ROGUSE-496046 format. One line per 2 residues: their letters; for each residue x, y, z of N, C-alpha, C. Coordinates in pm, 1 decimal. Layout:
N
A	X Y Z X Y Z X Y Z | ...
This chain:
283
XX	-56.5 1010.6 928.4 -104.5 885.5 924.2 -17.9 798.1 1015.7 | 42.2 674.2 1072.8 44.6 567.2 1156.9 -0.2 448.4 1073.8
XX	205.4 411.3 1073.8 247.9 275.0 987.8 302.0 176.5 1031.4 | 213.8 71.7 1014.4 304.6 -12.2 1120.8 322.5 -176.1 1034.0
XX	398.5 -261.7 1059.2 374.8 -396.3 947.7 398.6 -516.0 1091.9 | 304.9 -635.1 1067.0 341.1 -742.7 1126.6 366.0 -834.0 1033.1
XX	425.9 -972.3 1085.7 399.6 -1076.6 993.3 260.1 -1167.7 1081.9 | 164.6 -1111.2 1146.7 101.0 -1206.5 1182.9 -49.6 -1168.9 1098.5
XX	-164.3 -1262.2 1169.9 -332.5 -1234.2 1060.6 -383.4 -1139.0 1219.0 | -301.8 -1050.6 1366.6 -414.4 -997.5 1442.2 -511.8 -883.2 1330.8
XX	-475.2 -820.4 1196.7 -523.8 -742.3 1148.8 -611.0 -810.0 1067.6 | -670.2 -922.5 1016.5 -724.9 -1005.8 947.6 -841.5 -940.5 903.6
XX	-885.5 -880.6 1038.5 -1086.4 -835.4 1049.7 -1029.1 -744.2 1072.3 | -992.6 -646.5 956.9 -973.4 -476.8 1009.8 -1114.0 -427.1 941.2
XX	-1035.1 -251.9 950.0 -1179.3 -200.9 932.5 -1237.3 -195.6 840.7 | -1166.6 -264.3 708.5 -1250.3 -317.8 618.3 -1367.1 -376.5 663.2
XX	-1397.0 -466.7 787.8 -1501.4 -540.2 832.7 -1578.7 -470.5 890.3 | -1523.6 -292.5 906.1 -1626.4 -239.9 988.8 -1643.7 -94.0 862.7
XX	-1584.3 -86.1 788.9 -1617.0 26.9 694.2 -1687.1 -36.8 595.6 | -1580.3 -129.9 545.6 -1700.0 -158.3 433.8 -1785.4 -191.7 362.1
XX	-1835.9 -240.6 548.3 -2033.2 -226.0 546.8 -2064.0 -124.3 442.8 | -2020.0 -17.2 489.4 -2051.6 101.7 417.3 -2102.3 104.1 214.0
XX	-1959.5 40.1 146.7 -1967.2 -5.4 61.4 -2025.4 -129.0 -0.2 | -2099.4 -179.0 66.3 -2150.7 -345.2 34.7 -2320.6 -360.6 109.2
XX	-2334.1 -270.5 204.0 -2431.6 -359.1 271.6 -2578.0 -276.6 302.3 | -2485.8 -143.0 309.4 -2573.8 -21.8 376.5 -2658.6 52.0 283.4
XX	-2731.2 178.4 395.5 -2782.4 254.2 250.9 -2724.0 402.4 291.0 | -2616.4 426.0 332.7 -2529.7 502.8 309.9 -2451.5 588.4 197.8
XX	-2413.6 700.4 158.9 -2332.8 718.8 32.0 -2198.6 773.7 75.4 | -2132.5 620.4 -38.8 -1954.7 710.2 -27.7 -1921.3 846.3 -114.7
XX	-1841.4 896.4 -73.8 -1845.8 1049.2 -140.0 -1817.4 1003.7 -307.0 | -1812.3 1117.5 -366.6 -1773.8 1043.9 -487.5 -1637.9 1059.2 -535.5
XX	-1569.0 950.4 -622.0 -1421.7 958.0 -658.7 -1422.2 1102.4 -718.3 | -1286.5 1218.9 -733.4 -1339.6 1281.4 -839.0 -1254.2 1289.0 -959.2
XX	-1307.3 1312.1 -1102.6 -1296.3 1326.2 -1199.6 -1082.2 1310.2 -1210.8 | -1046.3 1217.1 -1223.8 -875.7 1234.6 -1200.4 -804.0 1209.8 -1394.9
XX	-713.4 1233.0 -1369.2 -608.5 1182.6 -1495.0 -631.2 1029.1 -1552.3 | -636.7 995.6 -1462.7 -665.7 762.3 -1532.2 -786.2 817.5 -1590.9
XX	-910.0 861.0 -1568.1 -1011.8 872.4 -1621.4 -995.4 918.3 -1786.7 | -989.1 1050.6 -1784.8 -916.3 1101.4 -1904.0 -836.1 1026.3 -2015.1
XX	-740.8 906.4 -1936.6 -639.9 870.1 -2000.4 -758.8 672.3 -2093.9 | -881.7 760.9 -2016.1 -963.9 572.4 -2002.6 -1019.5 588.2 -2149.2
XX	-1077.0 445.4 -2187.8 -1088.1 444.7 -2330.2 -1222.1 359.4 -2309.2 | -1328.6 387.2 -2428.9 -1481.7 238.6 -2376.2 -1401.8 129.4 -2537.4
XX	-1402.2 41.2 -2496.9 -1350.3 -82.0 -2587.9 -1495.0 -158.4 -2619.1 | -1474.3 -254.8 -2688.2 -1579.4 -376.0 -2695.2 -1503.3 -556.2 -2685.0
XX	-1559.2 -523.5 -2526.1 -1538.3 -723.5 -2507.5 -1657.3 -788.9 -2487.3 | -1589.1 -856.3 -2587.6 -1678.1 -1025.6 -2592.5 -1884.4 -954.4 -2596.0
XX	-1870.2 -836.0 -2619.4 -2003.7 -796.3 -2681.5 -2060.8 -670.2 -2642.5 | -1976.8 -637.4 -2536.4 -2054.8 -568.0 -2466.9 -1922.9 -430.4 -2401.1
XX	-1948.2 -331.4 -2412.3 -1912.7 -186.3 -2394.0 -1807.6 -173.9 -2260.3 | -1672.9 -139.3 -2282.3 -1605.3 -174.6 -2110.6 -1554.8 -113.8 -2153.3
XX	-1538.5 -12.6 -2014.9 -1420.5 83.0 -1983.6 -1297.7 63.1 -1919.1 | -1187.5 101.6 -2000.2 -1042.7 36.5 -1946.5 -906.1 155.9 -1941.4
XX	-864.5 136.5 -1905.5 -727.7 254.2 -1904.8 -600.7 149.2 -1907.6 | -474.6 148.0 -2030.6 -375.8 33.9 -2013.5 -258.9 150.1 -2041.1
XX	-145.3 146.0 -1922.2 -59.9 215.6 -1982.1 107.9 140.0 -2046.5 | 95.6 110.8 -2093.7 213.6 6.0 -2153.7 355.3 19.6 -2110.7
XX	465.6 -32.8 -2064.1 556.4 8.9 -2015.6 643.6 -94.0 -2088.8 | 748.6 -71.7 -2224.1 811.3 -206.9 -2314.8 899.9 -292.8 -2249.2
XX	953.9 -240.1 -2113.0 1062.7 -331.2 -2040.3 1029.6 -359.9 -1941.5 | 899.8 -392.1 -1870.9 849.4 -438.6 -1797.1 850.3 -583.6 -1792.9
XX	851.6 -603.0 -1669.4 827.0 -806.5 -1696.5 714.5 -845.1 -1675.9 | 593.9 -748.6 -1590.6 472.1 -782.1 -1529.1 393.4 -650.1 -1498.7
XX	240.8 -734.6 -1546.8 157.4 -642.0 -1559.5 55.7 -642.3 -1416.2 | 39.0 -498.4 -1338.3 -45.5 -478.4 -1235.4 -177.1 -468.9 -1225.1
XX	-270.9 -539.9 -1266.6 -401.7 -517.7 -1225.5 -499.0 -469.1 -1116.2 | -592.7 -446.5 -1143.1 -611.7 -370.1 -1059.0 -839.0 -373.9 -1063.1
XX	-821.5 -379.4 -937.9 -967.3 -455.8 -941.4 -1042.6 -345.0 -827.8 | -1193.4 -248.4 -861.4 -1244.0 -181.6 -789.0 -1252.4 -217.7 -658.4
XX	-1277.3 -188.5 -585.2 -1411.8 -232.0 -458.0 -1558.3 -235.6 -515.6 | -1611.8 -228.9 -436.0 -1820.0 -184.9 -434.2 -1806.6 -32.0 -492.8
XX	-1887.0 17.8 -584.5 -1919.2 126.6 -635.6 -1814.9 179.7 -710.7 | -1707.0 184.0 -626.0 -1596.4 269.9 -680.0 -1581.6 208.1 -822.4
XX	-1442.5 368.7 -885.5 -1424.6 307.4 -1048.6 -1259.7 317.1 -1053.1 | -1241.8 331.7 -1145.0 -1087.6 355.1 -1154.2 -1044.7 501.8 -1121.6
XX	-1084.1 562.8 -1137.6 -1037.2 673.2 -1118.2 -946.6 671.4 -941.0 | -995.2 559.5 -873.0 -921.5 650.4 -726.5 -768.3 536.3 -762.9
XX	-754.4 475.7 -829.5 -644.0 482.5 -872.2 -561.0 561.5 -961.4 | -607.9 655.2 -912.3 -495.6 769.1 -1031.6 -358.4 756.7 -973.9
XX	-345.7 823.0 -875.6 -221.5 869.3 -785.6 -40.9 721.7 -750.1 | -198.0 634.6 -749.4 -65.7 484.1 -727.9 -58.7 452.2 -868.9
XX	-149.8 474.9 -1048.2 -78.0 431.7 -1145.3 43.1 507.3 -1118.6 | 7.5 633.5 -1098.7 176.3 711.7 -1131.1 277.1 642.9 -1074.4
XX	238.2 575.5 -919.2 338.7 546.6 -827.4 444.9 460.7 -898.6 | 319.3 366.3 -990.4 380.1 197.8 -1084.6 410.5 214.0 -1225.0
XX	387.6 310.6 -1255.0 372.2 277.4 -1405.7 533.6 248.6 -1460.4 | 611.4 323.2 -1390.6 798.7 346.9 -1424.3 795.3 155.7 -1430.5
XX	730.8 80.8 -1337.5 806.3 -56.4 -1365.6 734.7 -177.1 -1389.2 | 646.5 -126.2 -1453.5 516.1 -219.1 -1519.0 431.0 -165.2 -1560.7
XX	358.6 -240.5 -1652.4 233.5 -205.7 -1737.8 156.7 -211.9 -1625.5 | 26.7 -105.1 -1663.6 -60.5 -126.1 -1538.3 -258.9 -107.2 -1648.2
XX	-269.0 -192.9 -1589.5 -459.6 -199.8 -1631.7 -494.2 -141.4 -1547.5 | -602.8 -85.2 -1576.6 -752.4 -89.5 -1482.5 -872.2 -47.8 -1509.7
XX	-933.7 -97.6 -1499.5 -1104.7 -32.9 -1571.2 -1221.6 -33.1 -1447.5 | -1320.4 -71.4 -1520.7 -1411.5 -23.2 -1432.0 -1511.2 -132.1 -1532.4
XX	-1582.1 -219.9 -1399.8 -1608.3 -313.0 -1454.9 -1829.9 -278.9 -1480.4 | -1863.5 -414.4 -1550.5 -1979.1 -412.0 -1605.7 -2114.9 -324.1 -1532.4
XX	-2160.1 -232.0 -1589.7 -2291.7 -151.5 -1497.4 -2161.8 -48.4 -1366.1 | -2067.8 -15.8 -1476.9 -1995.5 130.2 -1342.3 -1929.0 199.1 -1474.3
XX	-1948.8 349.2 -1414.5 -1907.0 446.6 -1500.0 -1964.7 388.3 -1600.8 | -1893.0 408.7 -1740.5 -1886.3 406.4 -1880.9 -1903.6 256.6 -1937.4
XX	-1900.3 144.3 -1835.0 -1874.1 -2.5 -1874.3 -2061.5 -43.5 -1901.7 | -2093.5 -104.7 -2021.3 -2183.2 -127.3 -2015.4 -2243.2 -228.5 -1923.2
XX	-2353.7 -203.2 -1871.6 -2452.6 -304.5 -1835.9 -2394.2 -481.7 -1841.2 | -2437.7 -551.5 -1814.7 -2474.8 -688.3 -1868.2 -2598.8 -847.0 -1794.4
XX	-2656.9 -839.3 -1823.6 -2721.3 -944.3 -1755.6 -2641.3 -1076.3 -1722.0 | -2476.3 -1094.2 -1767.8 -2439.2 -1251.1 -1653.2 -2430.3 -1198.3 -1546.9
XX	-2433.5 -1319.5 -1463.5 -2433.4 -1314.5 -1311.3 -2284.4 -1268.1 -1285.2 | -2318.0 -1168.6 -1176.3 -2233.2 -1084.0 -1058.8 -2137.8 -1158.4 -973.9
XX	-2094.0 -1312.7 -989.8 -2058.0 -1339.5 -928.1 -1921.8 -1290.0 -900.6 | -1807.6 -1389.5 -800.2 -1683.6 -1367.1 -889.1 -1651.4 -1440.6 -1015.3
XX	-1641.5 -1536.1 -979.8 -1657.7 -1657.7 -1127.7 -1643.3 -1572.8 -1317.6 | -1765.5 -1524.3 -1261.6 -1782.9 -1456.8 -1375.6 -1723.2 -1318.4 -1415.6
XX	-1675.6 -1288.8 -1273.9 -1653.9 -1170.3 -1278.6 -1459.1 -1154.0 -1322.6 | -1387.5 -1244.6 -1278.5 -1275.7 -1313.5 -1320.9 -1260.1 -1350.1 -1456.0
XX	-1326.7 -1408.0 -1465.3 -1366.0 -1517.1 -1637.5 -1361.9 -1373.6 -1731.6 | -1438.9 -1266.3 -1732.0 -1462.4 -1198.0 -1762.9 -1331.7 -1005.5 -1780.9
XX	-1319.2 -1028.7 -1662.7 -1166.8 -961.0 -1642.5 -1021.4 -1066.9 -1726.5 | -1038.2 -1198.0 -1684.7 -960.8 -1234.4 -1724.8 -923.9 -1183.1 -1950.3
XX	-1081.0 -1260.9 -1969.4 -1090.6 -1243.1 -2090.0 -1029.7 -1124.2 -2147.2 | -1032.4 -975.7 -2078.2 -1038.9 -832.1 -2146.7 -833.1 -864.9 -2159.4
XX	-781.8 -901.0 -2014.6 -699.3 -857.0 -2033.0 -598.9 -949.1 -2208.0 | -654.7 -1097.5 -2221.2 -621.1 -1167.6 -2335.0 -661.9 -1081.2 -2476.9
XX	-784.4 -1019.7 -2431.2 -784.4 -914.3 -2592.4 -695.5 -785.8 -2549.0 | -676.1 -725.9 -2467.2 -572.7 -646.4 -2448.7 -395.5 -682.5 -2466.2
XX	-419.9 -763.7 -2506.9 -311.6 -870.7 -2507.6 -164.8 -821.8 -2410.6 | -254.5 -829.0 -2288.4 -161.4 -819.8 -2182.0 -149.7 -947.0 -2082.4
XX	14.4 -974.6 -2144.4 -22.8 -1130.7 -2074.5 78.6 -1158.6 -1884.2 | 44.7 -1252.9 -1843.5 101.3 -1289.0 -1731.4 316.6 -1265.0 -1713.1
XX	310.8 -1273.7 -1642.7 309.7 -1270.7 -1430.1 217.8 -1139.3 -1451.5 | 109.8 -1185.2 -1375.1 59.7 -1045.9 -1324.7 75.9 -1011.4 -1184.2
XX	63.6 -926.3 -1144.5 51.2 -870.2 -1007.5 -117.6 -795.0 -955.9 | -186.8 -910.2 -863.5 -291.2 -902.4 -897.0 -355.6 -763.4 -773.4
XX	-415.2 -647.9 -800.5 -458.8 -555.3 -688.3 -541.9 -509.4 -681.6 | -623.2 -562.2 -575.8 -760.3 -564.2 -502.7 -805.5 -483.9 -363.6
XX	-922.5 -377.9 -420.9 -945.3 -252.8 -315.5 -1081.8 -392.1 -236.9 | -1090.8 -340.8 -102.9 -1238.9 -422.8 -41.6 -1278.3 -517.6 -160.3
XX	-1374.7 -543.8 -189.9 -1468.8 -680.1 -270.6 -1392.6 -698.0 -388.3 | -1355.1 -563.8 -471.1 -1205.8 -601.4 -587.3 -1141.1 -752.2 -508.7
XX	-1086.5 -728.2 -358.9 -982.1 -795.3 -336.6 -980.3 -919.0 -299.3 | -1118.6 -984.0 -260.9 -1167.7 -1084.1 -297.2 -1199.5 -1164.5 -427.8
XX	-1239.2 -1030.0 -528.3 -1211.4 -1138.6 -658.0 -1039.5 -1179.0 -715.3 | -969.9 -1047.9 -651.5 -860.3 -1079.0 -677.3 -782.9 -1210.8 -637.7
XX	-854.9 -1299.2 -504.3 -799.9 -1376.8 -414.8 -841.5 -1504.7 -551.0 | -1008.3 -1465.7 -565.6 -1044.9 -1599.1 -682.8 -968.9 -1605.6 -832.2
XX	-927.2 -1520.9 -844.3 -803.9 -1495.4 -993.1 -682.1 -1590.4 -975.3 | -631.5 -1560.1 -826.5 -491.7 -1610.0 -786.4 -517.5 -1771.8 -808.1
XX	-626.7 -1724.9 -710.8 -621.8 -1949.2 -665.1 -692.5 -2023.5 -803.2 | -718.9 -1958.4 -841.7 -787.0 -2033.1 -1012.9 -696.6 -2010.2 -1098.9
XX	-605.1 -1922.5 -1089.2 -489.9 -1962.4 -1252.0 -395.6 -1900.8 -1146.7 | -320.7 -1972.7 -1041.8 -190.3 -1926.2 -1009.7 -52.1 -1942.8 -1097.5
XX	-53.6 -1987.4 -1194.3 52.1 -1960.6 -1312.2 63.7 -1895.1 -1338.6 | -30.0 -1751.9 -1366.3 -70.5 -1641.8 -1417.7 -28.5 -1547.5 -1341.9
XX	-8.2 -1554.1 -1208.8 16.4 -1471.3 -1137.8 121.0 -1456.8 -1022.8 | 230.1 -1305.9 -1043.0 319.4 -1319.6 -981.8 272.9 -1362.2 -791.7
XX	200.6 -1231.7 -785.7 159.8 -1172.3 -669.5 6.1 -1083.2 -610.0 | 14.2 -1050.8 -472.8 -132.2 -988.4 -514.4 -123.6 -891.7 -365.0
XX	-135.5 -790.8 -431.5 -160.1 -668.4 -300.6 -332.5 -664.2 -287.2 | -354.9 -685.5 -141.6 -491.1 -716.9 -84.4 -523.6 -531.8 5.8
XX	-549.8 -426.4 -53.5 -596.7 -283.4 -55.4 -750.2 -297.2 45.4 | -703.2 -309.1 253.9 -817.8 -332.1 265.1 -924.1 -413.7 211.3
XX	-901.3 -563.5 211.6 -952.7 -619.1 125.0 -1093.5 -688.7 207.3 | -1160.7 -747.5 149.2 -1271.1 -875.5 211.0 -1253.9 -1002.9 192.3
XX	-1245.8 -1042.1 300.1 -1231.3 -1159.8 283.9 -1367.8 -1284.7 287.6 | -1319.9 -1422.1 222.5 -1429.5 -1536.9 252.1 -1477.5 -1550.0 375.6
XX	-1647.4 -1521.0 376.9 -1708.6 -1556.3 532.9 -1758.1 -1442.1 659.4 | -1695.1 -1351.4 551.1 -1655.8 -1164.9 665.9 -1814.4 -1173.8 680.3
XX	-1839.4 -1160.2 517.2 -1970.6 -1091.3 500.9 -2111.1 -1179.9 497.7 | -2227.8 -1205.0 558.7 -2316.5 -1256.9 545.0 -2365.4 -1306.5 428.9
XX	-2431.8 -1443.1 387.6 -2522.4 -1441.9 311.1 -2613.6 -1287.6 290.0 | -2683.6 -1261.0 184.4 -2744.5 -1131.0 179.1 -2887.7 -1196.4 226.0
XX	-2955.0 -1296.6 213.4 -3087.7 -1307.3 344.9 -3065.7 -1391.6 432.2 | -2918.0 -1310.1 475.9 -2910.5 -1317.5 654.5 -2896.5 -1192.5 709.5
XX	-2930.8 -1085.8 590.4 -2900.8 -1006.0 646.2 -3056.4 -882.1 707.1 | -2989.9 -810.3 802.7 -3158.1 -748.3 824.4 -3254.9 -692.4 755.0
XX	-3340.9 -662.0 814.9 -3435.5 -626.7 650.3 -3392.0 -485.9 648.1 | -3368.3 -404.9 719.7 -3295.9 -250.6 689.7 -3201.0 -240.0 590.3
XX	-3099.0 -350.6 622.4 -2950.1 -360.3 545.2 -3052.5 -420.9 425.8 | -3122.1 -503.6 404.3 -3163.1 -529.1 272.3 -3277.8 -423.6 171.1
XX	-3296.4 -376.4 226.3 -3375.1 -265.0 228.1 -3314.0 -151.2 168.8 | -3206.3 -130.7 196.4 -3138.5 -62.9 194.2 -3039.1 -65.0 111.4
XX	-2964.6 -202.6 54.7 -2926.1 -256.6 -63.6 -2997.5 -169.9 -197.3 | -3132.9 -229.0 -226.5 -3182.2 -217.7 -335.6 -3277.3 -72.2 -311.6
XX	-3269.8 15.4 -248.8 -3325.7 159.9 -209.3 -3212.4 283.2 -317.1 | -3085.1 183.2 -231.2 -2963.6 283.8 -227.1 -2835.2 268.0 -387.3
XX	-2829.3 113.1 -361.3 -2721.1 129.2 -515.7 -2797.2 38.6 -639.6 | -2709.5 43.1 -666.1 -2799.6 41.5 -871.8 -2752.7 -122.4 -801.2
XX	-2889.2 -146.1 -988.4 -2847.4 -321.0 -1001.2 -2755.3 -398.6 -922.6 | -2677.5 -326.7 -1043.2 -2518.9 -409.6 -1051.8 -2420.4 -409.3 -915.1
XX	-2502.5 -325.0 -839.9 -2342.4 -295.1 -703.2 -2455.3 -437.7 -588.5 | -2578.1 -425.7 -645.5 -2665.3 -509.0 -589.9 -2691.7 -644.7 -569.4
XX	-2711.3 -676.8 -647.2 -2638.4 -826.4 -736.1 -2482.5 -869.4 -668.0 | -2411.5 -784.6 -729.2 -2269.0 -846.9 -642.1 -2266.3 -863.2 -493.8
XX	-2349.9 -783.1 -427.9 -2333.2 -751.5 -297.4 -2396.6 -874.2 -230.8 | -2515.4 -968.2 -348.6 -2563.3 -1117.4 -285.1 -2514.4 -1214.8 -342.9
XX	-2341.1 -1210.3 -425.3 -2304.4 -1286.0 -478.7 -2161.4 -1303.2 -420.9 | -2135.1 -1223.2 -263.0 -2011.4 -1196.2 -181.8 -1987.8 -1366.8 -117.4
XX	-2115.7 -1389.7 -55.5 -2051.9 -1535.6 24.6 -2071.5 -1667.3 -68.5 | -2111.2 -1656.1 -188.8 -2104.2 -1734.5 -312.2 -1931.6 -1718.2 -351.8
XX	-1890.0 -1601.1 -378.5 -1798.3 -1587.9 -391.7 -1614.3 -1603.1 -270.4 | -1701.3 -1630.8 -166.0 -1635.4 -1666.3 -100.0 -1567.5 -1819.1 -50.6
XX	-1719.1 -1850.9 -94.8 -1663.2 -1989.9 -80.3 -1583.9 -2065.0 -210.1 | -1642.6 -1995.6 -326.4 -1516.6 -2044.7 -411.4 -1373.8 -1986.1 -404.0
XX	-1335.4 -1928.6 -295.1 -1239.5 -1864.1 -287.1 -1133.5 -1983.9 -203.0 | -1271.7 -2036.4 -134.6 -1191.9 -2067.2 61.1 -1239.6 -2262.2 -35.3
XX	-1276.1 -2277.0 -135.8 -1271.9 -2442.0 -203.3 -1120.0 -2478.9 -295.3 | -1092.0 -2302.0 -318.9 -959.5 -2381.2 -458.6 -819.1 -2357.2 -340.5
XX	-702.0 -2445.0 -391.0 -608.3 -2419.3 -327.9 -532.2 -2375.7 -339.4 | -438.9 -2354.7 -183.4 -367.4 -2214.4 -54.1 -273.2 -2193.6 -213.8
XX	-278.6 -2067.6 -156.5 -150.1 -1997.8 -280.2 -20.0 -1918.3 -157.9 | -41.5 -2044.3 -109.4 107.8 -2000.3 -11.4 251.2 -1922.5 -6.3
XX	285.7 -1965.4 -195.8 423.2 -1914.3 -233.0 367.4 -1817.2 -285.3 | 285.1 -1758.1 -308.8 285.3 -1639.0 -356.2 335.1 -1513.2 -277.3
XX	373.4 -1435.1 -337.8 386.3 -1355.4 -244.1 318.7 -1167.2 -230.5 | 239.6 -1231.9 -74.8 121.3 -1142.9 -91.0 105.5 -1029.5 29.0
XX	105.3 -869.5 5.4 39.8 -776.2 122.5 -58.9 -787.2 94.3 | -114.9 -753.9 204.1 -242.0 -749.2 284.1 -206.7 -546.0 369.7
XX	-267.3 -472.1 271.5 -286.2 -316.8 381.8 -388.7 -361.8 409.6 | -413.9 -313.3 550.9 -564.8 -251.8 649.4 -495.7 -161.9 730.4
XX	-673.9 -60.8 642.3 -678.8 78.9 740.3 -704.7 -6.0 906.9 | -678.2 71.0 1023.9 -683.7 20.4 1117.3 -684.8 170.7 1186.2
XX	-813.3 265.7 1221.0 -829.9 401.6 1285.9 -765.3 373.3 1386.7 | -718.5 458.9 1450.6 -655.8 495.4 1594.3 -705.8 615.9 1624.4
XX	-793.4 743.6 1581.3 -831.5 857.0 1588.6 -952.1 775.2 1712.4 | -998.5 859.3 1786.0 -1109.7 860.6 1899.0 -1236.0 872.7 1832.9
XX	-1246.6 923.4 1724.6 -1375.5 1003.9 1710.6 -1391.9 883.9 1554.8 | -1318.7 804.8 1525.5 -1362.6 651.5 1459.0 -1465.4 631.0 1492.1
XX	-1580.6 595.9 1445.2 -1697.9 517.2 1534.0 -1757.0 393.8 1399.2 | -1687.7 291.3 1497.6 -1721.0 148.0 1374.4 -1851.8 126.1 1343.0
XX	-1918.4 51.0 1249.2 -2061.8 98.6 1258.4 -2047.9 -101.0 1187.2 | -2133.6 -107.7 1212.2 -2239.5 -252.6 1198.2 -2347.3 -253.9 1135.7
XX	-2408.3 -297.3 1021.4 -2547.4 -330.7 979.0 -2565.3 -469.0 958.3 | -2508.4 -492.3 1023.9 -2533.1 -661.5 1095.1 -2555.8 -749.9 947.2
XX	-2449.0 -699.6 876.8 -2411.6 -779.3 734.3 -2298.3 -852.4 732.1 | -2213.9 -831.8 852.6 -2107.1 -903.3 889.4 -2061.3 -993.8 975.1
XX	-1967.2 -1061.6 943.8 -1982.6 -1231.5 1083.6 -1866.9 -1169.3 1189.8 | -1864.3 -1171.3 1279.7 -1755.4 -1116.7 1344.3 -1723.4 -1243.2 1490.6
XX	-1782.1 -1368.5 1479.9 -1784.0 -1468.0 1536.7 -1643.5 -1524.1 1532.2 | -1576.5 -1554.4 1677.8 -1496.0 -1602.7 1650.4 -1457.5 -1710.0 1566.3
XX	-1498.4 -1842.4 1519.8 -1460.5 -1934.6 1360.1 -1458.5 -1820.1 1299.7 | -1509.3 -1709.4 1239.3 -1503.3 -1685.8 1146.5 -1327.7 -1581.0 1142.6
XX	-1315.4 -1518.7 1254.5 -1210.5 -1507.7 1246.9 -1069.5 -1612.5 1292.8 | -1101.8 -1707.7 1264.2 -990.6 -1801.4 1326.5 -959.8 -1826.6 1166.0
XX	-1168.3 -1899.2 1105.2 -1063.1 -1909.9 919.5 -1016.0 -1803.1 896.4 | -1021.1 -1663.2 875.0 -993.9 -1578.1 822.3 -824.4 -1574.1 851.7
XX	-813.3 -1567.8 961.7 -711.2 -1543.0 988.7 -577.7 -1672.7 920.5 | -657.4 -1809.5 901.2 -564.8 -1892.6 833.0 -553.2 -1881.0 720.1
XX	-631.8 -1786.5 637.3 -585.0 -1819.4 528.6 -475.3 -1769.5 418.4 | -404.6 -1686.4 455.6 -296.3 -1652.2 427.5 -127.5 -1601.6 565.9
XX	-105.1 -1774.8 552.8 -42.6 -1731.7 705.5 117.8 -1661.8 699.3 | 124.3 -1688.7 524.7 263.1 -1610.4 493.0 287.5 -1467.5 473.6
XX	151.3 -1380.8 423.3 128.9 -1268.3 379.4 186.0 -1170.4 545.0 | 222.8 -1068.9 420.5 311.5 -956.1 488.2 188.8 -864.6 526.9
XX	159.9 -841.5 634.2 55.1 -699.3 661.7 125.7 -618.5 713.6 | 33.1 -466.7 594.7 110.4 -342.9 676.9 -34.3 -251.4 730.3
XX	-47.8 -232.2 870.1 -131.3 -181.4 915.5 -107.0 -39.4 914.5 | -209.8 47.1 850.4 -202.6 190.8 867.5 -339.6 258.1 879.1
XX	-290.6 344.2 995.0 -447.4 460.9 1011.8 -440.3 573.9 874.6 | -514.6 517.9 827.7 -512.9 581.4 671.4 -696.8 585.8 677.4
XX	-734.4 484.6 583.3 -857.2 556.2 465.9 -930.7 358.7 449.7 | -1034.7 421.2 455.5 -1063.7 250.0 374.3 -1056.4 256.1 217.3
XX	-1061.3 397.3 165.4 -1045.6 434.3 88.6 -876.8 439.8 30.3 | -759.1 353.7 73.7 -659.6 405.1 108.3 -592.7 433.3 -26.6
XX	-637.2 398.7 -140.6 -596.7 465.1 -290.7 -590.3 549.8 -334.2 | -676.3 591.5 -240.0 -716.9 762.9 -295.5 -687.6 849.9 -175.1
XX	-640.9 828.6 -31.4 -638.0 883.9 47.2 -515.2 838.0 156.7 | -380.8 723.8 51.9 -269.7 729.1 57.4 -192.3 624.7 -18.6
XX	-228.0 702.3 -118.9 -186.1 631.7 -248.3 -23.2 564.1 -281.7 | 46.0 601.6 -163.9 210.7 593.7 -172.2 218.2 466.1 -91.8
XX	103.0 409.3 -15.6 165.1 311.9 76.0 173.6 218.3 -50.4 | -3.7 164.8 -92.1 -15.0 60.7 -193.4 85.2 109.6 -282.5
XX	95.6 204.0 -372.6 208.2 199.2 -475.4 355.8 124.4 -421.8 | 393.1 158.3 -288.6 504.4 128.8 -256.7 491.8 -91.9 -214.6
XX	364.9 -85.4 -222.6 377.2 -265.2 -201.3 381.3 -316.5 -310.5 | 320.9 -261.5 -416.3 335.5 -278.2 -550.0 455.7 -298.4 -598.0
XX	532.9 -223.4 -545.1 657.2 -159.9 -607.9 745.4 -356.2 -491.0 | 717.6 -384.4 -406.2 800.3 -454.7 -341.8 763.4 -578.4 -429.6
XX	603.5 -618.0 -434.7 583.3 -764.7 -509.2 602.2 -709.3 -649.7 | 670.3 -654.1 -735.6 699.6 -640.5 -840.5 866.7 -730.3 -831.3
XX	937.7 -677.8 -714.9 1073.9 -634.6 -707.5 1078.5 -820.9 -644.6 | 1006.1 -897.0 -617.9 1013.0 -1050.2 -621.8 1061.9 -1124.5 -681.7
X	1182.0 -1187.1 -669.8 1270.1 -1273.6 -736.9 1132.2 -1405.7 -764.1
């Protein structure tokens, strides 16, 4: 693994803009995440009338709560080793969104605003008070950006794990026919609905005030292997205008570039845990 740190945004369109296609817009299947200890500790609660699978590890001496949001098609099991790396420094919370694993599907819209409000209601029901360190992988990173911009007074900082950013994914109606067909053939209704709302969610993020005063660490997977293959299913914007817009989103963020994996929290959890601990240590 190679690791580098940069203060600029040259990597703002990382492999998440190539590899997250697999998790959002194509007909390929990701490897299943193994059943790990996090799953064994999770429980199914009733939140706002629906069953929701959650995991809370409380640290009585903690001054912050770390909140994890999964990427598309991913579950809380993927955070297992990251949880181990940060539970000594904070209270931690992970969950499966409605329609994932043991969480009951819902008829509520799958746009970012609804997802953020459901997450926030769950945190309140659990008695998990701010400040929050928000950690989001891939599509979950887009949701956490929305959370942070909507409720900046509740957020200590952000860790974006090979995250998606506003306007990188096209409107779903602009996907090529084969990508639209694959979305419905190979993904669940919940996942397909989330994909359909990515553009809308990104515009919600872009319309809200900036959060440049928050510590933000962006973890970017950038493969250097000659066997790495860029995949484009016609669902992403790679034009200069989009690149310029995304580069300007978080000019003060710290960027850590690693030759790792899009599923960085699974394959290189030490990188993710270190970034979270750094945010927790920020005054």
